C-alpha positions as CSV (number, residue, x, y, z in Angstrom):
1,M,115.6,99.8,123.2
2,I,116.0,103.1,121.9
3,G,118.2,104.5,124.9
4,I,120.7,101.6,123.9
5,T,120.7,103.0,120.0
6,R,121.3,106.5,121.2
7,E,124.3,105.4,123.1
8,R,125.9,103.5,120.5
9,F,124.8,105.7,117.6
10,T,124.3,109.1,116.5
11,L,121.0,108.7,114.9
12,S,119.5,111.3,112.5
13,G,115.7,113.0,113.4
14,E,114.3,110.7,111.0
15,Q,116.2,107.7,111.8
16,L,115.2,108.3,115.8
17,T,111.2,108.7,114.8
18,R,111.6,105.9,112.9
19,A,112.8,103.7,115.6
20,E,110.6,105.4,118.3
21,L,107.3,104.4,116.1
22,L,108.9,101.0,115.8
23,T,109.4,100.3,119.4
24,A,105.6,101.8,119.6
25,R,104.7,99.2,117.6
26,L,106.5,96.4,119.5
27,L,105.2,97.4,122.3
28,A,101.5,97.9,121.1
29,H,101.6,94.0,120.0
30,G,102.7,92.8,123.3
31,G,99.9,94.7,125.0
32,K,101.7,97.7,126.0
33,I,99.1,100.1,124.9
34,E,100.2,103.1,127.1
35,A,103.6,102.9,126.5
36,A,103.2,102.4,123.3
37,K,100.9,105.3,122.9
38,T,103.4,107.6,125.2
39,L,106.5,106.7,122.5
40,A,104.2,107.1,119.3
41,A,102.8,111.2,120.8
42,G,106.9,111.5,121.1
43,A,107.4,110.9,117.6
44,E,104.4,112.5,116.3
45,S,106.4,115.7,118.4
46,H,109.3,115.3,116.6
47,L,107.8,115.1,112.8
48,R,105.3,118.2,113.7
49,S,108.7,120.2,112.8
50,N,109.4,118.5,109.7
51,R,107.9,120.3,106.3
52,E,108.1,117.3,104.5
53,V,107.9,113.7,105.8
54,P,109.2,111.0,103.8
55,L,106.6,108.5,102.3
56,E,108.4,105.7,104.3
57,V,107.9,107.5,107.8
58,N,104.3,108.2,106.9
59,I,103.9,104.5,106.6
60,E,105.3,103.4,109.4
61,R,102.8,106.4,111.2
62,V,100.0,104.5,109.6
63,Q,101.0,101.1,110.8
64,T,101.7,102.5,114.4
65,L,98.3,103.9,114.3
66,Q,96.7,100.5,113.3
67,A,98.7,99.0,115.8
68,L,97.2,101.3,118.8
69,G,93.6,100.4,117.4
70,E,93.5,104.3,116.7
71,R,91.6,103.0,113.0
72,E,90.0,106.9,112.1
73,Q,93.4,108.4,112.4
74,A,95.3,105.7,110.5
75,D,92.7,105.9,107.9
76,S,92.7,109.5,107.8
77,L,96.2,109.8,106.9
78,L,96.5,106.5,104.4
79,H,93.6,108.7,102.7
80,E,95.9,111.4,102.6
81,L,98.8,109.9,101.5
82,L,96.6,108.3,98.6
83,Q,95.7,111.6,97.3
84,K,99.2,113.3,97.5
85,Y,100.6,110.4,95.6
86,A,97.6,109.5,93.4
87,Y,99.9,109.9,90.2
88,D,103.3,108.3,91.7
89,Q,103.0,104.8,90.5
90,G,106.4,103.8,92.8
91,A,104.5,105.1,96.0
92,L,101.2,103.7,95.5
93,E,102.9,100.4,95.2
94,K,104.5,101.0,98.6
95,L,101.5,102.4,100.3
96,D,99.5,99.0,98.8
97,I,100.9,97.1,101.6
98,L,98.6,98.9,103.9
99,L,95.4,98.4,102.1
100,A,92.7,95.7,101.6
101,E,92.7,96.5,97.8
102,P,95.9,97.5,96.2
103,V,95.8,100.9,93.9
104,S,99.0,100.7,91.9
105,E,98.7,99.3,88.4
106,T,101.9,97.3,89.1
107,N,100.4,95.4,91.9
108,R,96.4,94.9,90.6
109,T,98.0,93.1,88.0
110,M,100.3,90.9,89.8
111,I,97.3,89.8,92.0
112,A,95.3,89.4,89.3
113,T,97.5,87.0,87.5
114,V,98.8,85.3,90.6
115,N,94.8,84.5,91.5
116,R,94.0,83.2,87.8
117,E,96.7,80.8,89.1
118,G,95.3,80.0,92.2
119,I,91.7,79.6,90.8
120,E,92.5,77.4,88.2
121,L,94.4,75.0,90.7
122,Y,91.2,75.1,92.7
123,N,89.2,74.1,90.0
124,Q,91.6,71.2,89.7
125,A,91.4,70.3,93.0
126,R,94.5,70.9,93.7
127,F,93.8,72.8,97.0
128,D,97.5,72.6,98.6
129,E,99.1,74.5,95.5
130,A,96.3,76.8,95.1
131,I,96.9,77.6,98.9
132,A,100.7,78.0,98.3
133,C,99.6,80.8,95.2
134,F,97.1,82.4,97.0
135,E,100.2,82.8,100.0
136,K,102.1,84.4,98.0
137,V,100.0,87.5,97.7
138,R,98.9,87.5,101.4
139,R,102.4,87.7,102.4
140,I,103.0,90.6,100.5
141,F,99.5,92.3,101.0
142,P,98.6,90.7,104.7
143,R,95.0,92.8,104.4
144,H,93.8,91.9,101.4
145,V,90.6,90.2,102.3
146,G,89.8,89.1,98.3
147,V,92.9,86.6,98.6
148,H,92.2,85.5,102.3
149,L,88.9,84.4,101.2
150,N,90.2,82.3,98.4
151,I,92.6,80.9,100.7
152,V,89.5,80.0,102.9
153,Q,87.4,78.6,99.8
154,S,90.8,76.5,98.8
155,L,90.8,75.1,102.8
156,I,86.8,74.0,102.4
157,G,87.6,72.1,99.1
158,K,90.5,70.1,101.1
159,L,87.9,69.4,104.2
160,R,85.3,68.6,101.7
161,A,87.7,65.6,100.2
162,G,88.1,64.4,103.1
163,Q,91.2,66.2,104.5
164,K,89.6,66.8,107.9
165,D,93.0,66.6,110.1
166,D,93.5,68.8,112.7
167,E,96.0,71.0,111.1
168,T,93.9,71.9,108.5
169,I,90.8,72.5,110.4
170,D,93.0,74.7,113.1
171,I,94.4,76.8,109.7
172,T,91.0,77.2,108.5
173,E,90.1,78.7,111.8
174,R,92.7,80.9,112.1
175,A,91.9,82.1,108.3
176,L,88.7,82.9,109.3
177,A,89.4,84.6,112.9
178,T,91.8,86.7,110.5
179,I,89.1,87.7,107.9
180,D,87.0,88.8,110.8
181,S,89.8,91.3,111.9
182,L,89.7,92.6,108.8
183,I,86.2,93.2,107.4
184,E,83.5,95.2,107.9
185,S,79.5,94.5,107.5
186,D,79.6,97.0,104.3
187,H,82.5,95.5,102.4
188,S,81.9,94.4,99.0
189,Q,82.9,90.7,100.2
190,Y,81.2,90.6,103.1
191,A,78.5,88.4,101.7
192,R,80.9,86.2,100.7
193,F,82.8,86.1,103.8
194,Q,79.6,85.0,105.4
195,R,78.2,82.7,103.0
196,L,82.2,81.0,103.3
197,Q,82.3,80.8,107.2
198,G,79.3,78.7,107.1
199,M,80.6,76.4,104.5
200,A,83.8,76.3,106.4
201,T,82.0,75.3,109.7
202,A,80.1,72.8,108.3
203,S,82.8,71.1,106.5
204,M,84.7,71.0,109.6
205,A,81.9,68.8,111.7
206,R,83.2,65.2,112.2
């Protein structure tokens, strides 16, 4: 992919690095971890000569490290970026996509507003509408555990209301598996996750 790109276009150093990082992620998601690591290492070698790495490139570096399963390195780089841009709301909004909980004021306010709307729909037993509401946030912040849990709670509402069709059960199982991949036992919402997991299992029984 990169070879073809090089032949057709003259890439700047930044463009080449971003292409390498993107390809590394695609390889990692395809299970070709060693090839992905080799490509990612090449991208990192290009970055060492840069005095100032653009934020967008650093975000792609974090995403690539996460795809490779290099969690400690990804968390370390993300922590550095959060410190560096602590007073830059525009940068924080971009970094929010990498976080379990957004840190920018704009996105925190947006999530709080959408959550209130979704919870109100849930309380009215309008479960599909509540799920659609929470999904708006999940698509933007795929690592936000609280939003994933709200979706599961709404799915449990559907199941308890008698909607135990195969599709709803499948969606619920996949939603729980996603949360399990995101959450650690020391997470502030881990107890809620365990509780909802038990409720979902009971609700899916026919």
